[in-house]
Structures are given as structure tokens and as C-alpha cells.
C-alpha positions in Angstrom: 120.2 0.8 3.7 119.9 2.9 6.8 121.5 2.2 10.1 119.5 2.7 13.3 122.3 4.1 15.4 123.2 6.6 12.7 119.7 7.9 12.4 119.5 8.4 16.2 122.8 10.1 16.3 121.9 12.6 13.5 118.6 13.2 15.3 120.3 14.1 18.5 122.7 16.4 16.8 120.0 18.2 14.9 117.7 18.4 17.9 120.3 20.4 19.8 119.7 23.3 17.4 115.9 23.6 17.9 115.4 21.7 21.2 113.1 24.2 23.0 110.8 24.9 20.0 110.6 21.1 19.6 109.4 20.7 23.3 106.8 23.5 22.8 105.6 21.7 19.6 105.2 18.4 21.5 103.4 20.1 24.4 100.9 21.8 22.0 100.3 18.5 20.2 99.7 16.5 23.5 97.3 19.2 24.8 95.3 19.0 21.6 95.4 15.2 21.6 94.0 15.2 25.2 91.3 17.6 24.1 90.0 15.1 21.6 88.9 13.0 24.5 86.5 15.7 25.5 86.1 14.4 29.1 83.8 16.2 31.5 83.1 15.5 35.1 80.0 17.5 35.1 76.6 16.1 34.0 73.3 17.6 33.4 70.7 17.2 36.1 68.0 14.8 34.7 65.8 15.5 37.7 65.9 19.3 37.6 62.1 19.4 37.6 62.0 17.5 40.9 63.7 20.3 42.9 60.5 21.8 44.1 59.2 18.4 45.1 62.4 17.6 47.0 62.2 20.9 48.9 58.6 20.3 49.8 59.4 16.8 51.0 62.2 18.1 53.2 59.9 20.7 54.8 57.0 18.3 55.4 59.2 15.6 57.0 61.6 18.0 58.9 64.7 16.2 57.5 68.1 17.7 58.0 71.6 17.0 56.7 73.9 14.7 58.5 76.9 17.1 58.4 79.2 14.9 60.5 79.0 11.9 58.2 78.6 14.0 55.1 75.5 12.1 54.0 72.1 13.2 52.8 69.5 10.7 54.1 66.7 12.8 52.7 67.9 12.2 49.2 68.1 8.4 49.8 64.6 8.3 51.3 63.1 10.5 48.5 64.7 8.4 45.8 63.1 5.3 47.4 59.7 6.8 47.5 59.6 8.6 44.1 62.0 6.8 41.7 61.0 3.3 42.7 57.4 4.1 42.1 56.0 3.0 38.7 55.6 6.6 37.3 58.8 7.9 38.8 60.9 5.0 37.5 59.5 5.3 34.0 60.1 9.1 33.9 63.5 8.8 35.4 64.6 6.1 32.9 63.3 8.0 29.9 65.0 11.3 31.0 68.3 9.6 31.7 68.3 7.5 28.5 67.5 10.6 26.3 70.1 12.7 28.1 72.9 10.1 27.9 72.1 9.5 24.2 72.0 13.2 23.3 75.2 14.1 25.0 77.0 10.9 23.9 76.3 11.7 20.2 77.2 15.4 20.7 80.6 14.5 22.4 81.3 11.9 19.7 80.7 14.4 16.9 82.9 17.0 18.7 85.7 14.5 19.1 85.5 13.5 15.5 85.7 17.2 14.4 88.6 17.9 16.7 90.5 14.8 15.6 90.1 15.1 11.8 89.9 18.9 11.3 92.4 20.0 13.9 94.6 17.3 15.3 95.4 15.5 12.0 96.5 18.8 10.2 98.5 19.7 13.3 100.1 16.2 13.1 101.2 16.9 9.6 102.4 20.3 10.7 104.5 18.6 13.4 106.0 16.3 10.7 106.9 19.4 8.7 108.4 21.1 11.7 110.8 18.3 12.5 111.7 17.5 8.9 112.4 21.1 7.9 114.4 21.8 11.0 116.9 19.2 9.8 118.3 21.8 7.3 116.8 25.1 8.2 115.4 27.0 11.1 111.7 26.7 11.3 109.4 28.2 14.0 106.7 26.7 16.1 104.2 28.3 13.7 105.0 25.5 11.2 102.5 23.5 13.2 99.7 25.4 11.5 101.1 25.3 7.9 98.3 23.0 6.7 95.7 25.6 7.8 97.3 28.4 5.8 97.0 26.7 2.4 94.3 25.7 -0.1 95.4 22.2 0.6 93.6 21.9 4.0 90.8 19.7 2.8 93.1 17.3 0.8 95.2 16.9 4.0 92.1 16.2 6.0 90.9 13.7 3.4 94.2 11.8 3.2 94.6 11.6 6.9 91.0 10.5 7.4 91.4 7.7 4.8 94.7 6.6 6.3 93.1 6.3 9.7 90.1 4.5 8.3 92.1 1.9 6.4 94.2 1.2 9.5 91.1 0.9 11.7 89.4 -1.5 9.3 92.4 -3.8 9.0 92.9 -3.7 12.8 89.2 -4.4 13.4 89.2 -7.4 11.1 92.6 -8.7 11.9 94.9 -7.1 14.5 98.3 -8.0 13.1 97.5 -6.8 9.5 96.3 -3.6 11.1 99.7 -3.1 12.7 101.4 -3.9 9.4 99.2 -1.3 7.6 100.1 1.2 10.3 103.7 0.8 9.4 103.0 0.9 5.6 101.4 4.3 6.0 104.0 5.6 8.5 105.4 8.1 6.1 102.1 9.7 5.1 102.5 12.6 7.5 105.9 13.5 6.0 104.8 13.1 2.4 101.9 15.5 3.0 104.3 17.9 4.8 106.3 18.2 1.5 103.4 17.7 -0.9 100.1 18.6 0.8 98.2 18.8 -2.5 99.2 15.3 -3.7 96.3 13.0 -4.5 95.4 10.7 -1.6 96.0 7.5 -3.6 99.4 8.6 -4.6 100.4 9.5 -1.0 99.3 6.1 0.3 101.1 4.3 -2.6 104.3 6.2 -2.0 104.2 5.5 1.7 103.8 1.8 1.0 106.6 1.9 -1.5 109.0 3.7 0.9 108.2 1.3 3.7 108.5 -1.9 1.6 111.3 -4.0 3.1 111.7 -1.6 6.0 108.7 -2.3 8.3 110.5 -4.7 10.6 113.5 -2.5 10.9 111.3 0.4 11.7 109.5 -1.7 14.4 112.9 -2.4 15.9 113.7 1.3 15.7 110.6 2.0 17.7 111.4 -0.6 20.3 114.8 1.0 20.8 113.1 3.8 22.5 111.5 1.5 25.1 114.0 2.3 27.8 113.4 6.1 27.4 109.6 5.5 27.5 109.9 3.3 30.6 112.0 6.0 32.3 109.4 8.6 31.3 106.6 6.5 32.8 108.4 6.8 36.2 108.4 10.6 36.0 105.1 12.3 37.1 102.9 14.0 34.5 104.9 12.6 31.6 107.3 15.5 31.8 110.3 13.4 30.9 108.6 12.2 27.7 107.6 15.7 26.8 111.0 17.2 27.4 113.0 14.4 25.8 111.5 11.0 24.6 108.9 12.4 22.2 111.0 15.1 20.6 113.8 12.6 20.2 111.5 10.0 18.6 110.0 12.6 16.2 113.5 13.9 15.2 114.6 10.3 14.5 111.5 9.6 12.5 112.2 12.7 10.3 115.7 11.2 9.7 114.1 7.9 8.7 111.9 9.7 6.2 114.9 11.4 4.7 116.7 8.0 4.4 113.7 6.3 2.7 112.6 9.2 0.5 112.7 8.6 -3.2 111.8 11.0 -6.1 108.2 11.9 -5.7 105.8 12.5 -8.6 102.2 13.7 -8.6 101.0 11.3 -11.2 97.9 9.4 -10.1 98.6 5.8 -9.1 96.5 3.0 -10.4 97.5 0.8 -7.6 94.7 -0.3 -5.1 95.0 1.5 -1.8 94.7 -1.7 0.1 
């Protein structure tokens, strides 16, 4: 039976040996995690074909900019005359709907690709980085270890199914979804040691390792609340990047070591649910 205070103490002691590489690893992960949002403040101009008409309208009516108030009354007037007309409104609605749908699908596909083919393997690499640094010096390049093997697609598949199962349970019933999240908590670390292990076996082993430890792991997570709250007070999340998150990941690696049991690669007949 593991003790929370001992895990955190060992994590802090080990973290001292590789602190700066750990900070760099966390920064890289957060940058990639933010990139999966694929946010953009720019939007295509659905009315690009109207530019000549706007210019002609301005010339015919001798309308100028209201520089002092930073307004464009000519645009407001033109919108009323053109877009509120039957033909203008229909064309405008069609163009906007098509544009929003096209770019929405494109961004969604891009986000899925970034998440499952880049972020998830990087997440497994981060688990490998923190776990291996417990006993040996490992460089930041460990983040990309899943990309340098023939096991890339198995890792992607396992992480995808883990996320899918958690999502489905959360969507149906929130509390069981949270429980499933804790059951599959060790998937990253199992893959870090055995990236070629069959998906069903990885999920089974994670459930087996977390059996009887989900509540204590939840309490362990809550023990970082004070650090997370302090990090929320520091601008740009710098405190979390430089301390809270590396500390949490190092502690999680210690938890995996405490829970780890002999692993075999025999296919499990247990249902993944």
C-alpha cells in the first residue's frame, strides 16, 4: 500500500536532478495542447465579390469615413440597402453558411489529427520521460520516442480507444466517466514501457493496477489543489509550468512504480468496458 506523502517526497527528490528538462517538456506539451484548439481570429471574406460594388456606391454617394469616431457609416448604409434586399440576403446567407461549414469541418479534422497523431504520442513520451528519469538520465528527446518506433500506430490506436471509452461513459453518465478516467490512468505509462502491447491488454492492466486505488489517487490529485490555486494567481500560468505540473507528473510516475505489477503480453479475454 502506497503512502501519498512518500510518493510526493520521492517525486521532489528525483525532480531536483532533472528539473529544467522537466520544465521544457511541460512547456512543449502545453504549446502542442494549445495548438489542438486551432483558434484563429481571421476569417475569410464572404463578401469579397462585393468590393467593386461598395467602391462604386461610395463614389456615387460621396460618402467618407468618420475618422474621429472610428466608424464607417457607408458600410452600415450599404448593408441595409444590399443585404436586406431579397437577393442580397439570400446570397449572403448561402455564402456565410457554406463558408462556416467548410472551415468548421476543416478545423475539426485538423484538431483531430493534431490530437491523436501528435499530442497523444507526445503524452506517452512525456510519461516515458518522467518515469525513466526516476532511475536514469533521459533527455527532452524522450518526448518523441513513440515516433521513432514501429509502434507508432499501436500507440495512436490505444490512446484513441482510451479517450473514446472515457468520452462515451462521460457522455452517458458523468460519474462513471470520471471513474473510467481513473481506471485508465496508467495507460500512458504502460505504453511508455510496452508500446507494442495489444490495446485490450493495456486497458486491462491499467484497470487491474487501479483496482482499489481510484479513491486514493483522487485524493492524491486533490492534494495539489493548493499549488494549482497559487498557480492561477500567477499570470500566464508560469507558476504551474515551472512547478505544479512537473511536480504532479513526477508524482504520477512514482504512483505508477508503486502500482506496477509483472506485465505480460498475452492477449486478455476481459471486456474493455
